N, C-alpha and C positions, 0 to 999 in steps of 0.2 A: 230652790225657787219653785213655787207652786203656780200652776197655770189655771186660769178660770176655764169653765166649760166653753165659754164663747171664744176662747183663744186670744182675747185681748186683755192686756194687763194695764190698769189705770194707775199711773204713778205721777206724782207732781214733778215736773221738770222745770226748775227755776231758771236754768241757764243752759247754753248749748253744750257745755262740758258734760253735763249729766246726760244729754241726748246722745252725744258721741260715745260716751262710756256705755250707755245702754245698747246703742246700736252695735258696737264692737262686741259686746257680750252676747247679744242676740245672734250675730253672725258666727261667733265661735261655737254657739250651741247648735245652730242650724247647719253650719258647714265646718265641722271640726277638721283641723289639718290632718292629713293622712299620716300614719306612723311611717318613719323611714324604713325602707325594705332592708332586711338583714344582709342581702347580697348586693350585687351591682345594681345601680339605679335602673329600674324598668320604666319604659315609656308608657305612661297611662294615657288613655283617650282624653282625660281632662287636661292634660298638659298641652294638647294640640289645639289649634284653632278649630272652630266648629266645622268649617268647610272641609278641612283635612279629615276630621273624624267622620263626617258623612261620606266622604269619598272612600275612606277605608272600610266603613261598614257596608257600603253599596258594592264594593269590590268582593266582599266575602259572600254575598248572596248571589 
């Protein structure tokens, strides 16, 4: 999929199904699912609510 220099891709979207498909594809490109860890599941900051993450970061500093 080629991207224009402007960052916007003009595609004809005749119905909502195409919009949802394009949206899910765009999200999968921008936010790919993290690969599963080889060992036990580690707790990532992204798995926590924002307030918990901020509290954790502020406790480190």
